[in-house]
Backbone as JSON, one array per atom type, in Angstrom:
{
  "sequence": "APANLVLGFMSEIGDSYYCGVDVGSASVRAGIFSSQGDLLAQATQDITIWREEGDVVEQSSDEIWNAISVVVRRSLSESGISSESIQGIGFDATCSLVVLDRNGNPLTVSPSGDPKRNIIMWMDHRAVKEAAEISATQHDVLRYVGGTMSPEMETPKLLWLRRNMPETWKSAGHFFDLADFLTFKATGDLQRSECTVTCKWTYVG",
  "N": [[86.75, -155.39, 162.69], [90.08, -156.86, 162.42], [90.93, -157.07, 159.71], [89.37, -155.15, 158.42], [90.37, -152.88, 159.65], [92.95, -152.82, 158.65], [92.46, -152.45, 155.9], [91.23, -149.96, 156.02], [93.33, -148.4, 156.97], [95.11, -148.64, 154.8], [93.65, -147.32, 152.83], [93.8, -144.76, 153.77], [96.52, -144.06, 153.55], [96.89, -144.29, 150.89], [97.56, -145.8, 147.61], [100.18, -148.26, 147.26], [103.33, -148.5, 145.68], [105.97, -150.09, 143.81], [109.4, -150.42, 142.78], [111.17, -152.31, 140.49], [114.36, -153.47, 139.56], [116.32, -154.85, 137.06], [119.39, -156.07, 136.16], [120.73, -157.17, 133.37], [122.81, -159.04, 131.05], [123.28, -157.44, 128.78], [121.69, -155.22, 129.0], [119.88, -152.85, 131.07], [116.98, -152.91, 133.04], [113.97, -151.44, 134.26], [111.02, -151.44, 136.23], [107.78, -150.27, 137.21], [105.58, -151.19, 139.7], [102.33, -152.06, 140.94], [100.98, -152.65, 144.26], [99.56, -154.93, 143.95], [100.9, -156.29, 142.04], [100.72, -155.49, 139.42], [102.11, -154.37, 136.38], [102.99, -151.15, 135.67], [104.6, -149.44, 134.19], [107.6, -149.53, 132.2], [111.13, -149.49, 131.44], [114.09, -149.57, 129.38], [117.65, -149.77, 129.04], [120.55, -149.98, 127.13], [123.75, -151.49, 127.89], [127.37, -151.45, 127.98], [129.49, -154.08, 126.83], [132.7, -155.28, 127.18], [135.13, -157.16, 125.45], [137.94, -159.32, 125.57], [140.87, -161.18, 124.52], [141.24, -164.59, 125.63], [138.87, -165.32, 126.92], [137.93, -163.11, 128.32], [135.62, -160.92, 129.7], [134.06, -157.93, 130.31], [132.61, -155.22, 132.3], [131.33, -151.95, 133.29], [130.84, -150.55, 136.43], [130.09, -147.93, 137.0], [128.84, -147.14, 134.6], [126.68, -148.92, 134.59], [125.29, -148.13, 136.92], [124.59, -145.51, 136.23], [122.93, -146.07, 134.07], [120.86, -147.36, 135.38], [119.81, -145.22, 136.85], [118.74, -143.74, 134.73], [116.73, -145.49, 133.64], [115.04, -145.92, 135.82], [114.07, -143.34, 136.38], [112.81, -142.82, 133.92], [110.85, -144.87, 133.74], [109.35, -144.28, 135.99], [108.38, -141.75, 135.33], [106.79, -142.37, 133.1], [104.89, -143.95, 134.31], [103.31, -142.24, 135.74], [103.23, -142.05, 138.44], [103.98, -140.63, 141.59], [107.22, -140.07, 143.03], [107.17, -140.2, 145.79], [105.3, -142.1, 146.32], [106.48, -144.53, 145.98], [107.29, -147.39, 147.64], [109.37, -149.13, 147.96], [112.42, -150.57, 146.58], [113.77, -153.05, 144.48], [116.57, -155.11, 143.57], [117.99, -157.05, 140.98], [120.52, -159.06, 139.56], [123.22, -160.16, 137.41], [125.69, -162.76, 138.1], [128.26, -161.24, 138.71], [131.49, -159.84, 139.32], [132.3, -157.01, 141.16], [134.72, -154.52, 141.6], [136.06, -152.21, 143.84], [138.01, -149.39, 145.03], [139.38, -148.29, 148.24], [138.07, -145.94, 148.65], [135.73, -146.21, 147.36], [135.83, -146.0, 144.62], [136.0, -147.08, 141.15], [138.1, -149.89, 140.36], [140.4, -151.15, 138.07], [139.85, -154.29, 136.48], [140.87, -155.25, 134.28], [142.93, -156.55, 131.64], [143.53, -154.55, 129.86], [143.91, -152.32, 131.37], [142.11, -150.26, 131.66], [140.45, -148.08, 133.74], [137.71, -147.81, 133.99], [136.66, -150.28, 133.52], [135.7, -152.32, 135.65], [134.37, -154.59, 136.36], [134.18, -158.06, 136.43], [132.52, -160.09, 134.36], [129.8, -162.5, 134.6], [129.98, -164.33, 132.5], [132.61, -164.33, 131.89], [135.47, -166.24, 131.54], [138.08, -166.33, 132.47], [139.13, -167.43, 134.74], [139.23, -170.22, 134.69], [141.25, -172.12, 135.24], [141.75, -171.58, 137.96], [139.25, -172.21, 139.05], [139.19, -174.97, 138.58], [141.3, -175.77, 140.23], [140.26, -175.16, 142.75], [138.08, -176.9, 142.79], [139.47, -179.31, 142.82], [140.34, -179.51, 145.42], [138.34, -180.73, 146.8], [136.89, -179.71, 148.89], [134.62, -179.43, 151.64], [132.74, -177.42, 151.33], [132.06, -177.42, 148.69], [129.93, -179.06, 148.36], [127.69, -177.53, 148.4], [127.56, -176.26, 146.02], [127.08, -177.93, 143.92], [129.19, -179.72, 143.79], [131.38, -179.08, 142.19], [133.44, -176.25, 141.36], [132.4, -173.42, 139.6], [133.79, -171.37, 137.01], [132.34, -169.09, 136.77], [131.58, -168.23, 139.23], [132.36, -166.23, 142.2], [134.64, -166.78, 143.79], [136.83, -168.15, 142.34], [137.38, -166.05, 140.56], [138.33, -164.06, 142.27], [140.7, -165.3, 143.14], [142.09, -165.4, 140.72], [142.47, -162.63, 140.26], [144.13, -161.97, 142.41], [146.45, -163.36, 141.75], [147.12, -162.43, 139.17], [146.72, -159.69, 138.87], [148.17, -157.96, 140.84], [148.41, -155.28, 141.75], [145.84, -154.21, 141.58], [144.64, -155.96, 143.38], [145.97, -155.31, 145.8], [145.15, -152.69, 146.13], [142.46, -152.8, 146.44], [139.4, -152.11, 148.08], [136.84, -153.0, 148.33], [135.0, -155.85, 147.41], [132.35, -156.82, 145.51], [129.44, -158.77, 144.84], [127.45, -158.17, 141.98], [124.71, -157.55, 142.46], [124.75, -156.93, 145.2], [126.41, -154.72, 145.13], [124.7, -152.87, 143.94], [122.68, -152.49, 145.89], [124.3, -151.36, 147.82], [125.05, -148.94, 146.53], [122.57, -147.74, 146.42], [121.86, -147.4, 149.08], [124.08, -147.02, 150.73], [124.81, -148.94, 152.5], [126.87, -151.57, 153.52], [126.15, -154.18, 153.86], [125.85, -157.57, 152.88], [123.91, -159.72, 150.71], [122.52, -162.69, 151.93], [121.9, -164.68, 150.16], [123.54, -164.16, 147.88], [126.19, -164.36, 148.94], [126.23, -166.97, 149.83], [125.52, -168.62, 147.6], [127.28, -167.77, 145.6], [129.75, -167.08, 146.63], [130.74, -169.07, 148.19], [130.19, -169.04, 150.93], [129.47, -170.31, 154.13], [127.38, -170.1, 156.7]],
  "CA": [[87.61, -156.57, 162.52], [91.43, -156.47, 162.02], [91.04, -156.91, 158.26], [88.8, -153.85, 158.07], [91.3, -151.86, 160.12], [94.05, -152.77, 157.69], [91.96, -151.83, 154.68], [91.02, -148.55, 156.28], [94.64, -147.76, 157.03], [95.65, -148.56, 153.44], [92.93, -146.3, 152.07], [94.25, -143.46, 154.24], [97.85, -143.73, 153.06], [96.89, -144.37, 149.44], [98.12, -147.01, 147.02], [101.62, -148.44, 147.37], [103.97, -148.92, 144.44], [107.33, -150.6, 143.99], [110.27, -150.38, 141.61], [112.05, -153.45, 140.32], [115.47, -153.22, 138.63], [117.0, -156.06, 136.62], [120.58, -155.82, 135.36], [121.09, -158.34, 132.58], [124.14, -159.0, 130.45], [123.42, -156.41, 127.76], [120.82, -154.08, 129.24], [119.29, -152.62, 132.39], [115.53, -152.72, 132.93], [113.27, -151.05, 135.48], [109.57, -151.46, 136.12], [106.99, -149.77, 138.33], [104.52, -152.17, 139.95], [101.39, -151.81, 142.03], [101.09, -153.62, 145.35], [98.93, -156.16, 143.47], [101.78, -156.92, 141.07], [100.47, -155.01, 138.06], [103.18, -153.57, 135.79], [102.43, -149.89, 135.21], [105.5, -148.86, 133.19], [108.93, -150.12, 132.2], [112.1, -148.83, 130.57], [115.3, -150.37, 129.15], [118.82, -149.04, 128.56], [121.67, -150.87, 126.81], [125.02, -151.25, 128.57], [128.52, -151.91, 127.2], [130.26, -155.28, 127.17], [134.03, -155.32, 126.55], [135.68, -158.52, 125.33], [139.36, -159.45, 125.27], [141.31, -162.56, 124.34], [141.3, -165.37, 126.86], [137.55, -165.37, 127.55], [137.77, -161.96, 129.21], [134.39, -160.17, 129.42], [134.05, -156.94, 131.39], [131.67, -154.11, 132.27], [131.62, -150.8, 134.14], [129.81, -150.32, 137.45], [129.59, -146.56, 136.84], [127.89, -147.12, 133.49], [125.48, -149.63, 135.0], [124.53, -147.31, 137.86], [124.01, -144.4, 135.47], [121.81, -146.61, 133.29], [119.76, -147.59, 136.33], [119.2, -143.91, 137.12], [117.95, -143.37, 133.55], [115.51, -146.31, 133.45], [114.13, -145.7, 136.94], [113.39, -142.05, 136.16], [111.95, -142.92, 132.75], [109.68, -145.7, 134.04], [108.54, -143.54, 136.96], [107.7, -140.69, 134.6], [105.76, -142.96, 132.25], [103.83, -144.54, 135.14], [102.47, -141.2, 136.3], [103.24, -142.2, 139.89], [104.96, -139.76, 142.23], [108.3, -140.82, 143.7], [106.79, -140.38, 147.19], [104.42, -143.27, 146.43], [107.28, -145.74, 145.87], [107.54, -147.9, 148.99], [110.58, -149.95, 148.01], [113.07, -150.89, 145.32], [114.48, -154.33, 144.53], [117.58, -155.28, 142.53], [118.37, -158.38, 140.53], [121.64, -158.86, 138.66], [124.02, -161.33, 137.07], [126.77, -163.12, 139.03], [129.43, -160.53, 138.22], [132.31, -159.33, 140.42], [132.58, -155.58, 141.12], [135.88, -154.2, 142.43], [136.22, -150.8, 144.15], [139.09, -149.1, 145.96], [138.94, -148.0, 149.61], [137.21, -144.76, 148.6], [134.53, -146.53, 146.6], [136.01, -145.74, 143.19], [136.27, -148.29, 140.37], [139.45, -150.38, 140.16], [140.4, -151.98, 136.87], [140.05, -155.74, 136.51], [141.07, -155.51, 132.86], [144.28, -156.54, 131.08], [143.71, -153.29, 129.14], [144.22, -151.27, 132.33], [141.06, -149.24, 131.64], [139.87, -148.03, 135.09], [136.25, -147.94, 133.94], [136.28, -151.7, 133.4], [135.93, -152.85, 137.0], [133.48, -155.74, 136.59], [134.38, -159.33, 135.73], [131.16, -160.58, 134.13], [129.53, -163.92, 134.87], [130.38, -165.14, 131.35], [134.06, -164.25, 131.79], [136.02, -167.53, 131.97], [139.53, -166.22, 132.66], [139.53, -168.15, 135.95], [138.96, -171.65, 134.55], [142.3, -172.85, 135.97], [141.51, -171.4, 139.4], [138.06, -172.98, 139.4], [139.58, -176.38, 138.61], [142.12, -175.98, 141.43], [139.35, -175.16, 143.91], [137.32, -178.15, 142.73], [140.36, -180.42, 143.15], [140.51, -179.62, 146.87], [137.22, -181.52, 147.33], [136.47, -179.09, 150.15], [133.23, -179.73, 151.99], [131.85, -176.35, 150.89], [131.64, -177.69, 147.32], [128.63, -179.76, 148.38], [126.62, -176.54, 148.26], [127.6, -175.68, 144.67], [127.0, -179.01, 142.95], [130.36, -180.59, 143.81], [132.49, -178.47, 141.46], [133.4, -174.79, 141.33], [132.28, -172.84, 138.26], [134.54, -170.13, 136.83], [131.42, -167.96, 136.81], [131.41, -167.82, 140.61], [133.26, -165.15, 142.58], [135.86, -167.24, 144.44], [137.94, -168.27, 141.38], [137.7, -164.73, 140.02], [139.18, -163.4, 143.26], [142.01, -165.95, 143.09], [142.74, -164.93, 139.48], [142.9, -161.25, 140.47], [145.28, -161.97, 143.33], [147.63, -163.88, 141.06], [147.44, -161.8, 137.89], [146.64, -158.22, 138.95], [148.49, -157.7, 142.25], [148.18, -153.88, 142.12], [144.4, -154.11, 141.85], [144.37, -156.72, 144.6], [146.46, -154.57, 146.96], [144.44, -151.42, 146.25], [141.02, -153.03, 146.57], [138.74, -151.91, 149.36], [135.55, -153.7, 148.33], [134.62, -156.8, 146.37], [130.9, -157.0, 145.58], [128.58, -159.31, 143.81], [126.82, -157.0, 141.36], [123.45, -157.2, 143.14], [125.09, -156.27, 146.46], [126.92, -153.39, 144.78], [123.56, -152.0, 143.66], [122.06, -152.09, 147.16], [125.25, -150.44, 148.45], [124.92, -147.64, 145.89], [121.26, -147.16, 146.72], [121.64, -147.16, 150.51], [125.31, -146.78, 151.47], [124.98, -150.05, 153.44], [127.78, -152.59, 153.0], [125.65, -155.52, 154.16], [125.68, -158.43, 151.72], [122.78, -160.64, 150.68], [122.87, -164.07, 152.29], [121.77, -165.48, 148.93], [124.71, -164.01, 147.01], [127.43, -164.87, 149.53], [126.15, -168.43, 149.93], [125.46, -169.28, 146.29], [128.29, -167.31, 144.67], [131.01, -166.81, 147.31], [131.03, -170.27, 149.02], [130.05, -168.76, 152.36], [128.58, -171.18, 154.89], [127.26, -169.45, 157.99]],
  "C": [[88.99, -156.1, 162.09], [91.58, -156.23, 160.53], [90.49, -155.56, 157.82], [89.7, -152.7, 158.51], [92.46, -151.69, 159.14], [93.62, -152.08, 156.42], [91.73, -150.34, 154.86], [92.32, -147.78, 156.34], [95.23, -147.59, 155.64], [94.96, -147.48, 152.63], [93.37, -144.9, 152.5], [95.6, -143.08, 153.66], [97.94, -143.79, 151.54], [97.53, -145.65, 148.93], [99.64, -147.04, 147.19], [102.16, -148.97, 146.05], [105.43, -149.27, 144.7], [108.08, -150.55, 142.67], [111.16, -151.61, 141.6], [113.09, -153.15, 139.25], [116.17, -154.54, 138.34], [118.18, -155.68, 135.74], [120.95, -157.13, 134.67], [122.47, -158.17, 131.97], [124.32, -157.79, 129.53], [122.55, -155.18, 127.99], [120.37, -154.03, 130.7], [117.82, -152.32, 132.19], [114.97, -152.3, 134.29], [111.78, -151.08, 135.21], [108.93, -150.9, 137.37], [105.78, -150.68, 138.48], [103.6, -151.68, 141.06], [101.59, -152.87, 143.11], [100.4, -154.94, 145.0], [99.76, -156.88, 142.41], [101.54, -156.5, 139.64], [101.62, -154.12, 137.6], [102.57, -152.32, 135.18], [103.28, -149.25, 134.11], [106.85, -149.55, 133.3], [109.83, -149.37, 131.22], [113.36, -149.68, 130.51], [116.41, -149.48, 128.63], [119.95, -150.05, 128.31], [122.91, -150.49, 127.61], [126.14, -151.94, 127.78], [129.09, -153.21, 127.74], [131.59, -155.19, 126.43], [134.54, -156.75, 126.57], [137.15, -158.45, 124.95], [139.69, -160.92, 125.04], [141.38, -163.27, 125.68], [140.0, -165.42, 127.62], [137.34, -164.27, 128.58], [136.56, -161.15, 128.77], [134.13, -159.23, 130.59], [132.96, -155.88, 131.19], [132.11, -153.03, 133.25], [130.49, -150.6, 135.15], [129.25, -148.9, 137.38], [128.56, -146.49, 135.73], [126.59, -147.8, 133.88], [124.64, -148.78, 135.94], [123.89, -146.12, 137.16], [122.82, -144.87, 134.64], [120.61, -146.89, 134.18], [119.05, -146.28, 136.63], [118.29, -143.49, 135.97], [116.65, -144.16, 133.49], [114.55, -146.15, 134.61], [113.36, -144.4, 136.74], [112.4, -142.14, 134.99], [110.69, -143.73, 133.06], [108.77, -145.0, 135.05], [107.74, -142.45, 136.26], [106.55, -141.25, 133.77], [104.61, -143.56, 133.06], [102.85, -143.49, 135.65], [102.39, -141.23, 137.81], [104.29, -141.24, 140.47], [106.01, -140.61, 142.94], [107.97, -141.08, 145.17], [105.92, -141.61, 147.4], [105.19, -144.59, 146.34], [107.71, -146.19, 147.26], [108.81, -148.73, 149.09], [111.13, -150.19, 146.62], [113.84, -152.19, 145.5], [115.41, -154.45, 143.35], [117.82, -156.75, 142.26], [119.48, -158.2, 139.51], [122.35, -160.17, 138.41], [125.09, -161.57, 138.13], [128.08, -162.54, 138.5], [130.15, -159.88, 139.38], [132.65, -157.87, 140.19], [133.73, -155.28, 142.08], [135.99, -152.68, 142.58], [137.43, -150.6, 145.06], [138.52, -148.71, 147.32], [138.05, -146.76, 149.68], [135.94, -144.99, 147.79], [134.61, -146.24, 145.13], [136.33, -147.03, 142.44], [137.76, -148.6, 140.28], [139.45, -151.32, 138.97], [140.59, -153.46, 137.19], [140.51, -156.21, 135.13], [142.55, -155.57, 132.48], [144.58, -155.26, 130.3], [144.16, -152.17, 130.07], [143.19, -150.17, 132.41], [140.38, -149.2, 133.01], [138.35, -148.13, 135.11], [135.81, -149.4, 134.02], [136.63, -152.42, 134.7], [135.0, -154.0, 137.37], [133.96, -156.92, 135.76], [133.01, -159.97, 135.58], [131.03, -162.07, 134.43], [130.06, -164.8, 133.75], [131.89, -165.11, 131.1], [134.66, -165.53, 132.37], [137.54, -167.48, 132.09], [140.02, -167.09, 133.81], [139.21, -169.64, 135.88], [139.98, -172.48, 135.34], [142.06, -172.76, 137.47], [140.29, -172.19, 139.87], [138.38, -174.47, 139.51], [140.42, -176.69, 139.86], [141.25, -176.04, 142.68], [138.55, -176.46, 143.94], [138.17, -179.34, 143.17], [140.59, -180.58, 144.64], [139.47, -180.53, 147.5], [136.77, -181.01, 148.71], [134.98, -179.33, 150.38], [132.26, -178.68, 151.47], [131.34, -176.61, 149.47], [130.32, -178.46, 147.25], [127.48, -178.8, 148.11], [126.59, -175.89, 146.88], [127.67, -176.79, 143.61], [128.24, -179.88, 142.85], [131.57, -180.06, 143.08], [132.31, -176.96, 141.44], [133.34, -174.3, 139.89], [133.14, -171.59, 138.16], [133.66, -168.89, 136.82], [131.18, -167.45, 138.23], [132.52, -166.85, 141.02], [134.61, -165.64, 143.14], [137.01, -167.45, 143.45], [138.33, -166.95, 140.73], [138.62, -163.97, 140.97], [140.6, -163.98, 143.24], [142.78, -165.51, 141.85], [143.26, -163.5, 139.66], [144.13, -161.2, 141.37], [146.56, -162.39, 142.62], [148.08, -163.0, 139.89], [147.39, -160.27, 137.9], [146.92, -157.79, 140.39], [148.25, -156.25, 142.67], [146.71, -153.63, 142.41], [144.07, -154.79, 143.16], [144.79, -155.92, 145.84], [145.66, -153.28, 147.19], [142.95, -151.58, 146.53], [140.54, -152.77, 147.99], [137.46, -152.7, 149.49], [135.46, -154.64, 147.14], [133.12, -157.07, 146.55], [130.42, -157.97, 144.51], [127.78, -158.14, 143.26], [125.53, -156.6, 142.07], [123.73, -156.48, 144.46], [125.7, -154.88, 146.23], [125.76, -152.42, 144.57], [122.86, -151.57, 144.94], [122.98, -151.14, 147.93], [125.13, -149.04, 147.85], [123.61, -146.95, 146.26], [121.13, -146.72, 148.18], [122.89, -146.75, 151.28], [125.63, -147.88, 152.47], [125.84, -151.14, 152.81], [127.3, -154.02, 153.24], [125.41, -156.3, 152.89], [124.43, -159.3, 151.86], [123.25, -162.04, 151.05], [122.81, -164.99, 151.07], [123.04, -165.38, 148.1], [125.96, -164.61, 147.64], [127.42, -166.39, 149.67], [126.28, -169.09, 148.57], [126.66, -168.94, 145.41], [129.68, -167.1, 145.28], [131.45, -167.95, 148.22], [131.03, -169.97, 150.51], [129.07, -169.75, 152.98], [128.53, -170.63, 156.3], [127.15, -170.44, 159.14]]
}
């Protein structure tokens, strides 16, 4: 029977395992799971949040990626599973805007000018004015985001950068939602998630 063939094939290739990575506001977490959904091991690493006046809240994509490397290796080691047994990795992250130059290096989004600080966090509300302006247009796309634009979404953040940090804007090669940045770092693929561009970038295909 087909079911028996599938079970036989699975027994030949051995058990399958998966890695899940969650980037929260203050920490990065990774877990190793069996194909049945059992959590075998997990690890957590704190990450830095910088705050400035004017509801400015920033992070570093380099620091986040380095933290991911730490927690993935640690959780894999504690699970006792070989890396060859991992069949896939999934990323989940906050609605934060990552800015890179044309060579893939971090570009500052910070009034401080610190080049490490290239992420505008979801809780950063510097773009309240821009969000209100977008909402005032009553554009049809707003139907898909509850009728009003939140300053936590990417579109008002981009407008703020264009107006207030023209050098960063002119030098930018890539704007990522944080989750899409992580898949780019893991694979080198620039393809964006339909979920992120629809829910956070006002894209309507």
